[in-house]
N, C-alpha and C positions, 0 to 999 in steps of 0.2 A: 322505738321513739326516744328522743332525748328528753331529759327531765325538764320540767318547767322551772324557770327562775322567777322568784317573787320580786327580785330586784333588777330584772333585766330591763334595760332601756332600749327602745327601738325607735327608728326614724328612717328618713330617706337620705341616701348619700348623694350630695350634689356634684360628685366628680363627673367631669365631661369626657375623660379618657374612656375609650371603649375597648381597644385591643392593644396590649402592651407587649413589647419584646421582652423575652425572659432569658436569664442566664442559666436556667435549669437544663439547657442542653448539655451542660457539664456532667449531668447525671443521666443523659440519654432519655430525658423525659419529654421535652417540648422546646419550641422556639418562641412561642407566644403564650400568654396567659390571659384569661378573662375571669374576673372575680365578680361574683353576683352580689357581694356585700362587703362592707368594711366592719370588722369585728366578727365574733363567732360565739355561738351559744356554748360550745363545748368547754372552752376555757382550759385547754390542755396546758399544763404548767411549763412543759419543755418547749412549747411552740416558739419558733424564731420570729414569727410575723410581728409581734408587738415591738420588736427592736428594729424593724425595717423602716425605710423612709416613708412608706405608706401610712405608718402610724406616727413615727417620731416627728415628722415634719409638718404634721397637720393638727397641732393641739388646739388651735382656734376653732377649726371646723368641728372637731370632736366635742369641744366645750359647748359650742353653739347648738349643734344638732342633738347631742345626747348628754350634755352636762357632765362630760368626762373630765376629771381632773388629771389622771395619770393613765395614759393609754395602755401601759404595760401592766401595772398593778391591778387595773380594773378589767383586764382581758377576760372575757367570758360573761361580762355583765352589760355589754352593749352590742347592738347590731344595727347597722344602717344599710338598708336594702337598696338595690339599684333597680327599682321597678322600671319596666319598659326597656331594659337593656337589650333583650332579644331583638326587638324591632329596630333599635338604633344600630345594632350590630349587623343586621341584615342589610340595611342601607349602606353601612360603611363597607361591607364586603362587595356590594354592587359597584362601588366606586374605586376600591383598592386595586391597583394594577401591578404592584410589585409585592412579591411574597418571599419572605426569608426562609431558606431551607438549608440549614447547616447539616453536615454529615451526621452529627450526633442527634440534633433535634428533629431532623427530617420534616421541618415545617409543621409539626404537630402543635395543636392548641391545647393547653392545659386548663381544665375547668374543675374546680377552683382551687388554687394552691395557696391562697392566703386566707381562706375561710372554708367552711364546709358547705358545698352547694346544695346538699340535701339535709341541712340541719333542722329544717322545719318545712311546713307546707308553702309558706310564702317564698322562701329561697328556692324550693323545688319548682314552683311555677316559673320563676325567672329562668332557672336552669333548663327547664323543658324548652323554652323559647330560644335560649342560647344554643342548645345542642341542635335544634331544628335548623337554625340559621347557618350554623357552621357546616353541618353535614349536607344541607341542601346546596351549599356552595362547594361541596366535595373537599372540605377541609378536614384532615384527620384530627380527631378529637379524643383527648384522654381525660376522663372524668374521675376525680378522686373524692371519695366520701367515706365517712365512718358510719353512714346510715344507708347501705345499699338496699335494705328492705323497703325503706320509704321510696327509693328511686324506682322500685318495681312498678310504681304507679305510672311511670312513663315508659314501660316496656315496649309499647307500640312505637315510640319514637326511636328507641335503640334498635329495634328490629328493622325498622324502615331504613335506618342509617347504614346497616350492614357492615361492610369492612371499614367504614370511616369512623367507627367509635369503639372504644374499649373503656371498661369501668373497673375501678379498683378501690381497695381500702387499705388503710394503715392498721396493721395488727402487730404490735410490738411484743406481746407476751400473751399466753393463754390464761394466766392467773387473773381472774376478774377483779379480785380485791386489790392487787398491786396496780393493775391498769386503772381501776376506779379512783385510786388515790391521786394519780397524776393527771388523769383525764376525767375530772369529776362529773361531767354532764354528758359524756359520750356513750353511745350504745356499747354493750359488752362485746368482747372478742367473738363469742359464739354467735351473737346476733349478726355481726359483720360477715362471718363465714357463711351463715345460712343464706344471707342475701346474695353473696357472690355465687354460691353454689346454684341458686335458682336462676340467676342470670345465665350461668354456663349451661344449665339444662335447657334454656330457651335459645341456645346458640349464640349468645353474646360473648365477645372476647372479654376476658378478665385479667387483672393483674393484682398482685399483693405486694405491699411494702412492709417488710418486717423492720420497722424503723420507729424509734431506736430500741434495740433489744437491751434488757436490763442486766446489770452486773450480778444480780442474784441468780441468773439463769446458767445452769451447767449444761454439759454436752447432752445429757439425757432430756433436759427440758427443751432444748432446741430441736432435738430429734422428734419428740412428740409433736411439737408445734409444726414442723415441716411436714410431718405425715398428715396432720389435720389440714394444713393449707393445701397440700396436694390433692385433697378431695374436691377442691374447687376447680381443678384442672386449669390453673392460670397459665397464661402465655409466658409470664415471667414472674419471678419472686425476687424483688429487690431486697437487699439487706444492708443495714447500717447500724453500728454501735452508737451509743449516746456520746454527745460532745459536751465535756464538762466546762464549757466556757460561757461567759456572759451572765446577765442578770436572770435570764430564763432558767439557767441551771440552779441558781440560788433558790428560785421559787419552786423548782422541782423537788429539791431536797427538803425544803420546808413543808411542802404539801404532803410528801410521803410521811414525814414525822408527825404532822398534825392529824393524819388519817390513821395513826397507830401502826403504820408499816415500818417499824423500827429497823428491821433487817435491811429493807430496801433503802431506807434513808441513810443508814450507816454505810452500806455498800456504795451508794452514790457519792456520799461525802468523801469516801476514801479515794475516789477517782481524781480528787484535786492533786494527788501525788502523781506526777507525770509517769513514773515507772509503772504504777498500778494501772493507770489508764492505758498505757501501751500494751501491757500484758493482757488485760481484759479485752481490748479491742482486737488485738492480733489473734487471740484464742477464738473469739466469737467468729471472726471472719474465716479463720481456718476451719473451724468446726462446721460452719454453715456450708462452706464449699465442699467439704468431704461428705457431709450427710446428703447434700443435694446430689452429689455424684452417685452415692450409693443408692439413693432412691430414684435416680433418673429424673430429677426435677430441674427446671430451667432457672437456676439461680444466677443472679447478677449482683455482685458485691459493689458497695459504695464506700471505699476506704477514704478516710479523711486525709486531705493533702498534708496536714500538719503531722499526721501519724508517720507518713513516709520519711519525714525528716529525722525521726527518732528511733529508727530500726536499723538493723545491719543491712549490708548491701544486697544479699540474696532476698531477704524479706521485702526490701524496698522494691526490687525488681518485680517480685510477685504482686505486690500491691499496685504498683504502677501499671502492670499489665491489665488489671481490672479497670483502672480508670480510663485506659485507652481503648478497651474493646467495646464492641457494639452490644447492645441488648439483644438477647436471642429471639425477640418477638418478630413474627412475620408482620404484625401490625405496622403499617406505614413504612415498611422497609422497601424503599424504591431505589436502592443503590444499584448501579450497573457494575459489570465486572471491572470496568476501567476505574470506577470511583471507589469500589469496595476496599476497605482497609485490610491490611494483611491479617490473616488468621493468626491469633495469638494462642499458643498452646497453654494448657493449664500448667501452672508452676506450683508445685507443692512447697509451701513454706516450711523451713526447717523446724523440727520439733523443738520446743523450749528446752534449754539446757538445765 
């Protein structure tokens, strides 16, 4: 369970939008998103959500509903729930006649990618109804949460959904102290793995997002983590290094330092140097690919498009091949031989000189 916040402000989100098109098909995740709340209890410092229009363009709503002065700095201290969303979504799907299905997003709906849909019981109840509405309408549904153990309360819904649902969790690192410094109110990595493993044991499809891995992690750390993640038998393991841009990165460095994680803070701070960031990112992507191959794990890399601009030609080709290829999941893969993208062979990035 997540920690309780003494200063957490809660309320209801008056947003009328129900189902939103998403650009996350660029990562082979989904074409639509449904978010059960605005704000999140976990308060992860690296989270990109506070800098998105959903937060930046609605200061008046946040002030009125939750007395929020700064949506980004106060991230983790407010949650506005979307009660009744499942019922509204059900009616919306009854009326919706056109459905977007890109080759990468496959028409999948992501729940919830701007908050944690199982951060607490109230969010979980909304999520249960949302998943029921989506899967009853045979819409493929990808659930992302840092609290899959709480999600087990809805195991019956996931089992009933069958092939139409998969559940996953973000697990950037297995060091609970480092993760706790940056994700101050989220469940521990071991807690997340236990939940996913139990879902897998009940026949539910799972996935893991190793995002973002930390610059303190060496080859051996990634190997240990991938072995642990493999115990959940996920259909895919997404991987992404951290992006040292934006105000959220500043908050990440500050949070690590304030938590006494000096090595982590210094390592993160060093990534402001572009060459250091390129070296760290390329190494992590290369190591995860190689370890995944050695362990026969379904790895899928997410290289930053800015990274591709600052590497040599061979490395750029290797990174771009990952951006272009399909996720190895059978989940929601409905491509025909005529539509299927060409098979892209693994390209080993050259060893650093």
